[in-house]
N, C-alpha and C positions, 0 to 999 in steps of 0.2 A: 617462642616456637610452639607449633600446635600440630596435632595429628587428628584428622577428622575423617569420618566415613559418611558417604552419602546415603548408606543404608541404615534406616532407623533400627535401633536396638533397644529392647525393653529392659534389659538388665544393666546394672551399673558395673563398672570395673571394680576390681578387688579393692582399690584404694577409695572408691566412692567418689572420685573427683569428676568422672565423666557421667553424663546423664544421657537419656535417649535423645537422638538427633544431634549429638555433638561431634559426630565422626564424619570424615570425608576421605576420599581416595587419594588426596594430595597431601604430601608432607611438606611443611614450610618451616625450614630451619635457617632461613636467610639471615636473620639477625645474628645468630651464633656464628654463621660463616663469615659475616662482615667483621665481627669482633676478632675471630681467629686470624683473618688476613691482615687486619690492622695491626696486630701484634708483631708482624714481620717488619713493619716500617722501621728503617734504620737499625735493624737487628742483624747481627752477624750470622744467625742461624740460617743455613741454606743460601747465604748470599753468594752471588757469583760475579758481582761487579761493585766497584767503589767509585763514588764521585768525590773529588777533592775540591772543596769550596772554601776559599779564604784559609787554606792550609789545614782544614779540618776534614777528616775522612768520614764519609757517609756511606755505609753499606746499603746495597739494594739488590733487587732480583730482576734479571733481564726479562723473564717471561711476564712478570706482572707489569713492568714498565711498557713492554711492547704491546701487551693486550690493551693498555689504557691510552696509548698515544701513537699516532702515525709517525711522529718525529722520532720517538725512541725506537720504534720498530725499524725505521730506516737506519738509525744510528747504530743500533746494537746487533741487527741481523741483516743489514743491507750490503755487507761486503766492504764497508769502510774500515779504516784503520782501527776505529774504536771497537769493531766487532770482535777483535781478538785481544784487546787490552783489558787487563784486570782493573786498572785505575784510569779514570777519565777526569781531566781537570775542566772545570766550568767557571767562567767569569760572570758570576751572578751573586747577588746579596745572599749571605748565608742564612739569615733568619727567614727571609722570604722563601728561599728554596726549601727549607725544612717544612714550612707550612704547605708548600706545594706537594712535597713528598707525602705528607700526612693525608692530603686530599686524594692523591693517587691511590693510596692503600685503603682508605676508608670511605671515600666518596663524600665526605663531609668537610666543611670548613666554616669556622665561626668568624665572621667579619667583625662582629661587635667587639672582639678583643684586640683588634688591630688598629693602629693609627692610619691616617690617610696615606702617608708615604709608603707604608708597608703594603696597603691595598693596591696602590698604583703599581708597586713593584711586582706583586703577584699577578696583576692584570697584564703586565708586560710579559711575564714568563708564560702565562696561559696563552697569550698570542703567539709567542715564539715557539712553544712546544705543541701547539695545535689542540689545546683543550678548549674547544669552541663553546661547549656548554658552560664551562666555568667562566669563560670570557663574557658570555652573555649574562650570566647570573651576576657577576661583579658589576657589569655595566648597568644592569637594572637597579642594583643596590645603590650605586653612585648617583643615579638620577634622582633618587628619593632624598638624598642628603646634600644637595648642592647648597653652597653658601658663598658669601663674598670671600671667605678665607680660602676656599678650595676650588672654585669654579675655573680659575685660570689654569691651575695645574691639571685639572681633569680635562679641560678642553685640549691642552697640548697633548695629553696622553691619548685622548679619543681620536685626534687627527693623526697622530703617529701610527696608531694601530688600525686606522680606517674603520672606526666604529661610527658609522654615519648617524645612527639614531641618537647615540650619546652626544655626538657633536652638535646635532641640531637642538637637543634639549639644553645643552650648555649655552649655545648662542641665544636661544630664546630667554634663558634666565638672565643673561647679560643685557639683553635688550630691555627687559623689564626693570633692571636695576642699574641702568647705565650711569646715572649721576653719582650714585654711591660707589660704584665700582671704580670710576675714574679717580676717586679720592683714596682708594684702598691701596695699601702697600703691595699687595699681590699683583696689581696691574702691571707693574714694571717687570715682573717675572715672566710675562708672556713671551713666547717665541715670536720672532718677526713674522713668520708665516701666519700664526694665529692672530696676531695683532692686525695684520693686513686684512684678514678675512672679516674680523669684527668691524673694522673701519669701512669696509665696502658696503656694509648692510645699511639700507635705507631706514631700517627700524631700530638702529642703535641710536636712541633718541636722547640727546643731551645738548645743552648750549655748545655751539661749535668752538667757542673760545676755550671752554673747559676741556673739550677733546684735544685741542691744540696744546694746552698746558700739560695734559697728561702724556701726550706724545713727546713733548719736550723733556719731561721728567724721565720718560722711558729711554730717550736717547742718551741722557747723561748717565743712566745706569748701565747702558749697553753701548759704550763709546766705540767699540770695535766693529759695530754693525753699520752698514751703509743705510743712512736714514732717509735718503732722498725719495725712494719709492714709498716709504711710509708717509712722509709729509705730503706727497702728491695725493693721498687719499683723504687728507683733511680738507673739508669743503670751505676754503677761504672766503668765497663769495657770501657765505652765511654769517661771517663775522663783521660787525659794524666797523666803520672807518676808524673810530677812536681806538678800538682794540687792535685793529690791524697795525696802527702806527705806534701804539704804546705797549703792546704785548708781543705781537708776532715779530715786528721788525727788530726790536732790541734783543730778541732771543738768541740770534746768531746760530740758529739751528742748521742753517745752510750757509753757503758762501754768500756774501752780501749781494753780489750781482744777481745770483740766482734767486735769492729770496725777494729782492726788490722787484724783479720781473714778475714773480708770482703774485706779489701784492698788487701791482699795477693791473695785472690781468683780472684779479679778483674784484677790484674796484670797478673796472670797466664792465665786467659781467653783471655785477649786482645792480648797476645803474641802467643797463640796457636790455638785459635778458628778460623775457616774459615768463620763462620757466626756470626758476632756480632749483638747484639740486637739494631740495629740502629733505631732512630726516623727519621721521614721524613715529609716534607710539603705535604699537601693534597689540591689539586685544582680540585674538582670534575668536570668531563666532559670538562676539558680544556687541550689543547695540551701544554705540558710543554717543548717540544723539539723545541723551537723557540727562536729567539733573544730577545723577550720580557722577557723571563726567563733566559737570559744570557747563553743559551745552545749553544754548538758549536760542529762541527765535528773535532776531533783531530787526526784521522788516516784514510788514504785512499787517493786516487788521486782525484783531482778536488773537494776538500772538501766543498767549498763554495756553491756548487749546492744543497747539500742534504737538508738543512734546510731553504732554501730561500722561501719556500711556493709555488714555481712555479712547478706544476705537469702537465702542458699542453704543453709548448713550448720546447720540447726536441726532439732530433733526433739522427741520427747515430753519430754525431760529438760532441754534447754538451748537457748539461742539466742533467747530472747524475754524481754520485760519483762512483768510481770503485776500485777494487783491483784484483790482479792476483790470480788465483786459484792455490794452491800448494798442493802436496800430504801430506805435514805435517800439513796443515791447520793453519800455524803460521802467516798468513796474515789476514787482515780483515778490516772492517770499524768500527771505534769506535766513539761513540757520548758521550760527557760529558754534563750532565745536569747542569744548573746553581747552583743547590743545591740538596741535597738529597730529592727525591720526591717519594711519594707513587704512584705506577702505577700497573695496571693489564691488560693493553691493549696497543698493538702496532699495528699501521696501516701503511703499507709501500707499495710503488709502485716499482715493478721490471720493468726494461726496457721491453717494450712490443710492439715495432713497427713491429715485425714479430711474428711468432708463436713459437719461442724458449721457452724452459723451464729452470728453475733454481732449484737447491737444495741448502739448507743452514741450518744453525742453529744460534740461538741467545743466548748469555750469558749476564748476568747482574752482576754488582759488586757495592759495596759501597766504595771500596778503590783501585780498579784497580789491586789488588793483588790476591784476592780470587774471582773466577768467578763461577756463578751458571747458568747452562743451563736451560732456561725456555721454549724454542721452539726448537725442533729437527726435521726438515724436510729434513735431509741429505739424506734420502732414497726415497724421494718423488719428483715428478715433480710439480713445482709451476710456476705460471705466473701472471703478472700484479698485481692488488691490493691484498694484503694479510691482512686478518683480524684475528689477533692473540690475544689470551686471556690466562691468567694464574693467579695463586693465587696472590693477592695483596702483594707487598713487597716494602721495601725501596730500591731505585735505584739511583745511581749517574752516573754510566757508563753503556753503552750498546755496545756490540760487535756483529756485524753481519758478519758471515763468510760464504762465498760462497763455496760450495762443487762441484757443477757441473753447467755447461752451455752447453746445447745440441748443441751449434754451435761452441763455442771456449772456451778458458781457462781464461775468464775474467768475473767477477761478477759485474753487473751494478745495481745500486740502485738510483732511481730518487727522491724519497721523503720519509720522515719518520715522523710519529707522535707518541707520547707517552702520555698516560693519565691514570687517574683512572676513571672508569665508573661503574655505577650501573647496566647497561644493559649488563650483562654478559650472553651469551647463555650457554646452557648445554654443559659441557665438559666431554668426556669419553676418558680416557687414553691420555689426552692432545689434543684430536681432538674436534673440534666443532661438536656437534650433532644438526644440524639445524632443525628448524621447517619450515622456509620459503624455497622456491625453490632456490637452489644455481646453478642450471644448467641454468643460464641466462648470457647474455652479461654484465649486470651491475655487476655481481659477478665474472667477469673475465673468464667465461667459453667460450670455442670456439669449433666449429665443425672441426675436423682435417681430417676426411674421410667421403665420401659420396658425392653425386651429387645433386646440387640444383641451382636454379636461384640465390638465395641469400645464401651466404656461411653459415651464422649462422641462416638461416631461421628456423631450428629445435628448436632453443632456444631463438627466439626473442619475444616470448610471444604472437604472433599473430596466433591463431588457429581457427579463425572465417572465414578468407578469403582464402579459398583454393578451387581449382576446378580441371578440367582435365589437365590443362596446368601448373599450378604453385601452390606454397604454401606448397610444400612437399620436403623432402630429400629422396633420393633413392639410391639403388645399384642393380646391376645385380645379380641374384641368382647364386651361385656357384663361383663367382669371385669378390666379393667385400664385403664391410661392411660399417656401419655407426659408427663413433667413436666420442665421445664427451670427451673433457678434461676439468675438473673442474679447477678453479683457484688455489685451494690448496686441500689437503686431508680433507675430511669430513667423519664423522661417520654416515653412512646412512643405513637404513633398508627397504626403500620403493622407488618406482618410479611409474610414470604414463605416459603412451604412448597414443597418438592418431594415430591409423592407418588410412590411407586414406580410406574413406568410402562413396564415392559418388555413389557407386552401392552396390550390395549385395555380392561382392567377400569376401573371407576369406584368412587369411595368417597363416603361421607357422613361428616360429622364436625362437631364444634363445638370452640371454643377458649374457655377461661376464663383470667382473670388474677387475681392476688392479690398483696398486699404482705406477707402473714404466713402464708399457707397455711391460714388459718381462714376468712376471708371471701373468697368468689370472685364475680367478675362475668363474665358471658358477653359476649364482645366479637365473636365470630364464630359464626354459626349456619348451617351448611350441612347440617343433618340431612335436609332434603328435596331436596337437590340432588345431581346426579351430577357429582362433581368428579374430575379426573385431572391428573396431571403438575403443572406450576407453578401455584401459588396466590398471587396478590397480594391482600393483605387490608388493609383500612383501617377504622379505627374512631375513636371519640372519644378523643383523647389522654388519658392518665392515668399516674400512677406505677405501675410494674410491677416486681415481683421474680420472681414465679412465673408460668410459662406452662404451662397444662395443655391438652394436645391429646387429645381423646377421639374415637376412631372409632366410628361407629354402624352402618356398612354397608360391605361389600366384595362386589361382584357376582361374585367368583370363589371366596371362601372366608370363613372366620370370623376372619381376622386383618387388622388395620389396619397398613399399612406407610408409614413416612415416612423419606425419605432425607436431607433438609436443612431447616434452619430459619434464618431471618434475622430479626433484630429490631433496628432497623426494616428494612423492605425496602430492598434495594440496587438495585432495578430503576429506573434513571434515568427511563425513559419513563413508568413507572407513577407515580413520585413527581412528575414534571412534570404529569401529568394530574390528580393529586390537588390539587396546588397551584393549578392553573387552576380546578378545581371548587370549591375552598375560596374562591377569590377571587370566584367568581360566586354561590355559594349559601350561603357561610358554613357549610359542612357540619359544621365542628368545634363549632358551637353546639348541636348535637343533644344531647338528654338521653340518659343511659345506657340508659333504658328503650326509646328509639327504636332502639338498636343491637341489643340482645338481652336476654333474660331473665337475671337473676342467679342463678336456681336451678341447682343441680347436677343433671345427668342421673342418674336413679335407677340406671342400669346401671353408672355409674362407681364404682369402688371405690378408696379411698385405700390405698396400700401402706405408709404410714408416712413420717414426715418425712425420715429419713436412711437408709431401707432401699433396697436395690436388689435386684430379684428374681433376677438372674442375674449371677454373677461374670464379669468381662471374659474373653472367649475361650471361654466355655462353649458347647458345641454341643448339650447334651442337650435343652433346651427348644426351641432354635431348630430342631432337627431335626423337632419336632412342629409348628412354625409356619412352613413354607415359604410363599413367595408363591403 
């Protein structure tokens, strides 16, 4: 306890204990108060109610109980029969209830001195009597001390008390330790509901025959529980024929006619189905395409380079895995993961030491026989880092097949990562619909056409430092264009431009987009408008790889100047306005023809797919094209 004053005092107290500056206007004797209240716990002094638990009388105080718990407030002051009773009988464990009473009176509870059964009992009472803070604190404690010995018991309790976070932590622990858990004695103690939830999980990864054996053992320990719904969750098609006939069939876990029918169905499915209900290991946010997980590249030239983790020291001669591009697409690069893994995200680096583009598709498989295509960018130009997402699924093999290289007939892949992530962006028709600006160098975008001191100055994020001489990208009216190529196709419906605005000039322009640089669609038409400075632009969303900006007028001279491009727009106020407009008018339902013509302006001249008219830093042409 302490007494302090905020006013400094130069003299010491008579005891000499206090010095200048040690005083405040507030008196804090909270520690002593807590001790005094705690002394009343199970004390007859001033008691006005008694709980009878396991025939033992426990004195208590109505006011303290009501102040600490809504449950006791309703019980003792809510007009129920207990409101007027001196003694109230409770059907709860005596030792656990005593611990709870001490917590009510003191606000403290030492879990380290309690065994797991007692902690679970207190968790149940905290839930029953509405001590939510205590319930959350115990739940957090249990998450830190999960083990094979207690996880089944804790899962049952978490599900019973609707503790979702604790439930999920238990399930993830069981996923990670599935094989060991199936052999543990505690597994047969699971409730049927908890067992069924575990078996439904695709990431409860263990040999299916071992899962069946453990369910069989569970059924013998719980003979009075209907086992058929539990057995239906065992994925019999994943069990080989020998084990179906020698382990499952003789078990007698179901009536013979029912079990035989299930076995026949399993044999048929395993021999005819292209997508078996595989289970897979789940390692959230961790790259499983590494040597740590025993993964390897099993097809392609220079296989050792792909998964070595080196994505910086590569050049024309080494540092990548490759395959020849064929018309039949029967070649490719194949990666085998060390085990079946649950993934929904692939990140890979295409060779990018020049401005070439690639097209490709990716297929995944569990058995290397039946393949499922998860990414199809065979009609799109892609470069450098690829950020790919799809619905989570069990994967053992990944096949990357190059369809096109704009320079030659070889597909080059520098690095590859595969993982399961919770940070999945919005996907529309398989394309990422980004919230963040993807027209950046960090996201693999480049400027392929246009004149600037800095080749990618339009997308380098610096739009504060520009003047009459630098900081912009330009083209001559009637004979040029500015083209930006994104790293991969994105589903976009907005952009933001900053037109050069160091004086009061205005510009006219239009914008077209394409996925292959051959077929263009006009998405913005400002050829008849007087535009200047920041331009927030919105159009019907679509897949976009190329963005072509063509100036048609400058009120000061014959050059079109653009300082900065964002795709999509990062103006929050503008995006909020568009979202509200979309809600009211469904503007995104408009047809493309309602936005703009798809024809290309006659004055725009293509400069070639991978050409750039001026080398970075060149001043010769820029000197002729000042603002």
